[in-house]
C-alpha positions in Angstrom: -7.4 -10.4 2.5 -7.6 -11.9 5.9 -9.5 -15.1 5.7 -12.6 -14.8 7.8 -14.6 -17.6 6.1 -16.0 -19.7 9.0 -15.3 -23.4 9.4 -18.0 -24.2 12.0 -16.7 -27.5 13.2 -13.1 -26.4 13.9 -14.4 -23.1 15.4 -16.4 -25.2 17.9 -13.2 -27.1 18.7 -11.3 -23.9 19.3 -14.1 -22.6 21.5 -13.9 -25.8 23.6 -10.1 -25.4 24.0 -10.5 -21.8 25.2 -13.2 -22.9 27.6 -10.9 -25.6 29.0 -8.1 -23.1 29.5 -10.3 -20.2 30.7 -9.3 -18.1 27.7 -11.1 -14.9 26.8 -10.0 -13.2 23.6 -9.5 -9.4 23.7 -11.1 -7.3 20.9 -8.6 -5.2 19.0 -10.5 -2.2 20.4 -9.7 -3.4 23.9 -6.0 -3.6 23.0 -6.2 -0.1 21.7 -8.2 1.1 24.7 -7.4 -1.4 27.5 -9.2 0.8 30.1 -12.4 -0.6 28.6 -11.7 -4.2 29.7 -14.0 -5.8 32.2 -13.5 -5.4 35.9 -13.2 -9.2 36.2 -10.2 -9.1 33.8 -8.6 -6.2 35.8 -8.9 -8.2 39.0 -7.2 -11.3 37.3 -4.3 -9.2 36.1 -3.4 -8.0 39.7 -2.0 -11.4 40.5 -0.2 -12.1 37.2 3.4 -11.3 36.2 4.0 -9.6 32.8 5.7 -12.7 31.3 3.6 -15.4 33.0 2.1 -18.0 30.8 -1.4 -17.1 31.9 -4.2 -16.5 29.3 -5.2 -13.2 31.0 -1.9 -11.8 29.7 -3.6 -11.7 26.2 -5.1 -8.4 27.6 -1.6 -7.1 28.1 -0.9 -7.0 24.4 -1.1 -3.3 24.4 1.1 -0.2 24.5 -0.6 1.0 27.7 0.6 -1.5 30.3 1.5 -0.1 33.6 5.3 -0.3 33.6 5.8 -2.9 36.3 6.8 -6.5 36.2 3.8 -7.9 38.0 0.2 -7.1 38.8 0.0 -3.9 36.7 -3.0 -2.3 35.3 -3.1 0.3 32.5 -2.1 3.9 32.0 -0.8 6.2 29.4 1.0 4.9 26.2 4.6 3.9 27.2 6.9 6.2 25.4 10.3 7.9 25.7 11.2 11.4 24.4 15.0 11.6 23.8 16.4 15.1 24.2 18.4 17.1 21.7 21.5 16.7 24.0 21.5 13.1 22.9 20.0 13.2 19.4 22.0 16.2 18.1 18.9 17.6 16.3 16.5 20.3 17.3 13.4 18.2 16.3 11.6 16.3 19.0 11.9 12.5 18.7 9.5 10.2 20.7 9.4 6.4 20.6 6.9 4.0 21.9 8.4 1.4 24.3 7.9 -2.2 23.5 9.7 -3.5 26.7 6.4 -3.6 28.7 4.7 -6.1 26.5 4.7 -9.8 27.5 7.9 -11.3 26.1 9.4 -7.8 26.2 8.7 -7.0 22.6 5.8 -5.6 20.6 5.8 -8.5 18.2 3.5 -10.4 20.5 0.8 -8.0 19.2 1.5 -8.9 15.6 1.2 -12.6 16.3 -2.1 -12.0 18.0 -3.2 -10.1 14.9 -2.5 -13.2 12.9 -3.7 -15.9 15.3 -7.0 -14.5 16.6 -8.7 -14.3 13.2 -7.7 -17.8 12.5 -9.1 -19.1 15.8 -12.4 -17.3 15.6 -13.1 -18.4 12.0 -11.9 -21.9 12.4 -9.0 -21.7 9.9 -6.6 -23.0 12.6 -7.4 -26.1 14.6 -5.9 -25.4 18.0 -6.5 -29.0 19.2 -4.8 -30.7 16.2 -2.6 -28.4 14.3 0.8 -26.9 15.2 1.2 -23.1 14.8 4.4 -22.2 12.8 6.0 -18.9 13.5 8.7 -18.0 11.0 10.8 -15.1 12.2 14.1 -13.3 12.4 13.7 -13.0 16.2 10.8 -11.6 18.3 7.8 -12.7 16.1 8.5 -16.3 16.7 8.8 -15.6 20.5 5.5 -13.8 20.5 3.8 -16.6 18.5 5.1 -19.3 20.8 4.0 -17.4 23.8 0.5 -16.9 22.5 0.3 -20.5 21.5 1.4 -21.5 25.0 -1.5 -19.3 26.5 -3.9 -21.4 24.4 -2.3 -24.7 25.2 -1.6 -25.4 21.5 1.5 -26.7 20.0 4.0 -24.3 18.3 7.0 -24.4 16.1 9.4 -21.4 16.2 11.7 -20.7 13.3 14.6 -18.3 13.5 18.2 -17.9 12.1 20.9 -19.7 14.2 22.8 -16.4 14.5 20.3 -14.7 16.7 21.1 -13.9 20.3 21.3 -16.8 22.7 18.7 -15.1 25.1 16.0 -15.9 22.4 16.9 -19.5 22.1 17.1 -20.1 25.8 13.6 -18.7 26.4 12.1 -20.4 23.3 13.3 -23.8 24.4 11.2 -23.4 27.5 8.0 -22.1 25.7 7.9 -23.4 22.1 7.1 -27.1 21.4 9.8 -27.1 18.7 12.6 -24.7 17.7 14.1 -24.8 14.2 17.3 -22.9 13.6 18.0 -21.9 10.0 21.3 -20.8 8.4 22.6 -17.3 8.8 21.4 -14.2 10.6 18.7 -11.5 10.3 19.4 -11.1 6.6 18.6 -14.7 5.7 14.9 -14.6 5.3 14.7 -16.9 2.3 16.2 -19.7 4.5 13.2 -19.2 6.8 10.8 -19.5 4.0 12.6 -22.6 2.8 12.1 -24.2 6.2 8.4 -23.3 6.0 8.1 -25.0 2.6 9.8 -28.1 4.0 7.5 -28.3 7.0 4.5 -27.9 4.7 5.9 -30.7 2.4 6.6 -33.0 5.4 3.6 -32.4 7.6 1.0 -31.0 5.4 -2.2 -30.2 7.1 -0.8 -30.9 10.5 0.7 -27.4 10.5 -0.5 -23.8 9.8 2.2 -21.3 8.9 1.6 -17.8 10.2 4.1 -15.9 8.1 4.5 -12.4 9.5 5.8 -11.1 6.1 2.6 -12.0 4.3 -0.1 -12.2 7.0 -2.2 -9.1 6.8 -3.2 -9.5 10.4 0.2 -8.3 11.3 -0.4 -5.1 9.3 -3.9 -4.7 10.8 -2.8 -5.0 14.4 -0.2 -2.2 13.9 -2.5 0.0 12.0 -5.2 -0.3 14.6 -3.3 -0.6 17.9 0.2 0.9 17.2 -1.2 3.6 15.0 -3.6 4.8 17.6 -1.1 4.7 20.3 1.2 6.8 18.2 -1.7 9.2 17.5 -2.3 9.7 21.2 1.5 10.5 21.8 1.4 12.9 18.8 -1.8 14.7 20.0 -0.2 15.2 23.5 3.1 16.4 22.1 1.5 18.8 19.7 -0.8 20.4 22.1 1.8 23.2 22.5 1.9 24.0 18.8 4.5 21.3 17.8 4.0 20.0 14.2 4.0 16.3 13.5 6.3 15.6 10.6 6.6 11.8 10.3 7.0 8.3 11.5 10.0 6.1 10.9 10.5 2.3 11.4 12.8 -0.4 10.1 11.1 -2.5 7.4 11.4 -5.8 9.1 8.2 -7.7 8.3 6.5 -4.4 7.1 3.8 -4.7 9.8 4.9 -1.8 12.0 5.0 0.5 9.0 1.2 -0.1 8.9 0.9 2.3 11.8 2.1 5.1 9.5 -0.9 4.5 7.3 -3.2 5.5 10.1 -1.1 8.5 10.9 -1.0 9.6 7.2 -4.8 9.5 7.2 -4.9 11.8 10.3 -2.0 14.0 9.1 -2.0 13.9 5.3 1.2 16.0 5.0 3.2 13.7 7.3 5.9 11.3 6.0 6.5 7.5 6.4 10.2 6.7 6.5 11.2 3.0 6.1 14.8 2.2 7.2 17.0 -0.8 6.6 20.6 -1.9 7.2 23.1 -0.1 4.9 24.9 -3.5 4.6 21.8 -5.0 3.0 20.2 -2.1 1.0 17.4 -4.0 -0.7 14.9 -1.1 -0.9 17.5 1.5 -1.3 19.6 0.0 -4.0 18.1 -3.5 -4.8 21.1 -4.7 -2.8 21.9 -7.7 -0.6 24.3 -8.6 2.2 24.6 -9.4 5.9 24.2 -7.1 8.9 23.9 -7.1 12.7 20.7 -5.1 13.3 19.0 -8.1 14.9 15.4 -9.0 14.0 14.5 -6.8 11.1 14.9 -9.2 8.1 16.0 -8.2 4.6 16.6 -9.2 0.9 12.9 -8.9 0.0 9.9 -6.5 0.2 7.3 -7.8 2.6 3.9 -8.5 1.2 2.3 -6.5 4.0 4.3 -3.4 3.3 2.1 -0.7 1.7 4.9 0.8 -0.4 2.7 3.3 -2.1 2.5 5.2 1.2 6.2 5.2 1.8 7.9 8.6 1.4 11.6 7.9 2.2 14.1 5.0 2.6 17.0 5.4 4.8 20.1 3.1 5.1 21.5 2.8 8.7 25.0 1.4 9.3 24.9 -1.6 11.6 28.3 -0.5 13.2 26.6 2.7 14.4 23.9 0.6 16.1 26.5 -1.7 17.7 28.6 1.3 18.9 25.6 3.1 20.4 24.4 -0.1 22.1 27.7 -0.1 24.0 27.4 3.6 24.8 23.9 3.2 26.0 24.7 0.2 28.2 28.2 0.4 29.6 29.5 2.7 32.5 31.9 4.7 30.4 29.2 5.4 27.9 26.9 6.7 30.7 29.6 8.8 32.1 30.4 10.4 28.6 26.7 11.1 28.0 26.5 12.8 31.4 29.5 14.9 30.5 27.9 16.2 27.3 24.6 17.2 29.0 22.4 14.2 28.7 20.2 14.1 31.9 20.3 11.1 34.3 16.6 10.2 33.7 17.3 9.7 30.0 20.4 7.8 30.6 18.5 5.5 33.0 16.1 4.4 30.3 18.5 3.8 27.4 18.5 0.1 28.2 14.9 0.1 26.8 16.3 0.5 23.3 17.4 -2.8 21.7 19.6 -2.9 18.5 16.8 -2.3 16.0 15.4 0.5 18.2 18.7 2.3 17.8 18.4 1.9 14.1 15.0 3.6 14.3 16.4 6.4 16.3 19.2 7.0 13.8 16.7 6.9 11.0 14.7 9.6 12.8 17.7 11.7 13.2 18.6 11.3 9.6 15.1 12.3 8.5 15.2 15.4 10.8 18.4 16.5 9.1 17.2 15.8 5.6 14.1 17.8 6.0 15.8 20.5 8.2 13.3 20.0 11.0 13.4 22.4 13.9 12.3 22.6 17.5 8.7 22.8 16.6 8.7 19.6 14.6 8.2 16.0 15.8 9.2 12.6 14.5 7.8 9.5 16.1 9.2 5.9 16.0 8.9 2.6 17.9 11.4 1.2 20.3 10.4 -2.4 19.7 12.3 -4.3 22.4 15.0 -3.7 25.0 18.5 -4.8 25.9 16.9 -7.6 28.0 17.1 -9.7 24.8 20.7 -8.7 23.9 22.8 -8.6 27.1 25.0 -11.5 25.7 26.0 -9.2 22.8 27.5 -6.7 25.3 29.3 -9.6 27.1 30.7 -10.9 23.8 32.0 -7.4 22.8 33.6 -6.8 26.1 35.3 -10.2 26.0 36.6 -9.5 22.5 37.5 -5.8 22.7 37.6 -4.9 26.3 35.3 -2.5 28.3 34.3 0.7 26.6 36.3 3.7 27.6 35.1 7.3 27.7 37.3 8.1 24.7 35.7 5.2 22.9 32.2 6.4 23.9 33.1 9.9 22.5 34.3 8.4 19.3 31.1 6.3 19.0 28.8 9.2 19.5 30.8 11.4 17.1 30.8 8.6 14.5 27.2 7.6 14.7 24.8 10.4 16.0 26.9 13.4 15.1 27.8 12.2 11.6 24.3 11.0 10.7 23.7 13.1 7.7 21.5 13.0 4.6 23.6 10.5 2.7 21.9 7.0 2.2 18.5 8.7 2.2 16.2 8.4 -0.7 13.1 10.5 -1.0 10.6 8.4 -3.1 9.0 9.7 -6.3 6.0 7.8 -7.8 8.3 5.6 -9.9 10.7 5.0 -7.1 7.8 3.7 -5.0 6.7 1.5 -7.9 10.2 0.1 -8.3 10.2 -1.0 -4.7 6.7 -2.3 -4.9 7.6 -4.4 -8.0 10.4 -6.1 -6.1 7.6 -8.1 -4.3 7.1 -10.1 -7.5 10.3 -12.0 -7.2 9.7 -13.3 -3.7 5.9 -13.5 -3.5 4.7 -14.6 -6.9 7.7 -16.6 -8.1 8.5 -18.2 -4.8 5.6 -18.0 -2.4 2.5 -18.6 -4.5 0.8 -15.2 -4.4 -0.9 -13.9 -7.5 0.1 -11.0 -9.7 -3.6 -9.8 -9.7 -3.3 -9.2 -5.9 0.1 -7.6 -6.3 -1.5 -5.2 -8.9 -4.4 -4.6 -6.5 -2.1 -3.5 -3.8 -0.8 -0.7 -6.0 -3.7 0.2 -8.3 -6.8 -0.5 -6.2 -7.3 2.4 -3.9 -9.6 0.3 -1.7 -7.3 -2.7 -1.2 -5.6 -1.4 2.1 -8.9 0.3 3.1 -10.6 -3.1 3.1 -7.9 -4.6 5.2 -8.2 -1.7 7.7 -12.0 -1.9 7.9 -11.9 -5.6 8.5 -11.1 -4.9 12.2 -14.8 -4.2 12.8 -15.8 -7.6 11.6 -13.0 -9.2 13.5 -14.1 -7.6 16.8 -17.7 -8.7 16.2 -16.5 -12.3 15.6 -14.4 -12.2 18.7 -17.4 -11.1 20.8 -19.4 -14.0 19.3 -16.6 -16.5 19.9 -16.2 -15.4 23.5 -20.0 -15.9 24.0 -19.6 -19.5 22.7 -16.6 -20.1 25.0 -18.7 -18.9 27.9 -21.4 -21.4 27.1 
């Protein structure tokens, strides 16, 4: 469970730090419904840029930011519906847009979900300890950013093969950046770096491991889940039927949003996708891939596997090919030729590489279940090409600019051919197989207990207790903010 046992002395120190830096912590309910924030906060936001290192930007950790770079307020959930002329399926596909979060990615929310409970309970000393953010990309960026807002030291850990945009930005924000061997598939190397930090620095660091911190799951369940629910309600007002939610596994946190949707729509499906080149859930497999940021070769502790209905394997080459189509002139010209409207083409840069994987997984699920024009699948477009422009530059340098013929081949080879292969609909025992894979990472390597592993599967109240803890956390945030004001 999320540790909410209070250490009064450290909590006082955290309140003093927030008082010094004029920090007010938003409740989860305010991130879910930001229109409820105080007028004073709204006035402060008018003079602040989306990425500015200003504590008031904690109130922009929401899907409802006005889509402007500076001074924005709040509006409807930021989402994009992609037309059938692009997706090739009749079913409607809508994705939430992560580009309009501070740092340009929704992972800043997951880090807040982990950091806020530790601050308000005193389980992290913001004046003395360094916050460690192990990641395959965006999570460490969000953690470093939130740490900077509080004025506390941070250590970002990510694989050396991630895009150079991430490293350039982190060097300006994080107190320390540690590069681990490999790319997005090399999660164990990140865990090894955490163990080494723990060995060398002991109580001087607190490791906020997104793959095991239930605050990650809780933020997505409460904030992302409710944002998706609003989008679904609006889309289904004309009789459309909600079918399911798909997301790459990554840390497992985003899939928590599907748990809320399944409570609201019991017949709906949750589809977890991963790179076909590293099919850990699909085939107990391993490997390397280029879908940046999603992590592999283990089952995250925070993934509620019992609620997962399907696993899809997405070829990383399909994602790279579509990235070029979505972002190069010849790709735009070809999409226009096949009937994709200009408004859609104009927003395709809001889909980063893992977002394209989410899109392809939605297409695969739509074909698998033979969904029609009255059906809806939702997903999350976690970040944008703002974080991957160097990848396009590298490909153009190595292969030349994309041609319209190349664009046609890419669309035919990725979207049009996306069929029902490499899709596994899970039975009870298939789910149990995937769940049991947690043992080898979390009990053998990371110090979790088999008792809690069994509780995740056999105790029907385990995930409910996590979900319901948001009420206590919001009450503790209110109390903490009162102490800060004093």
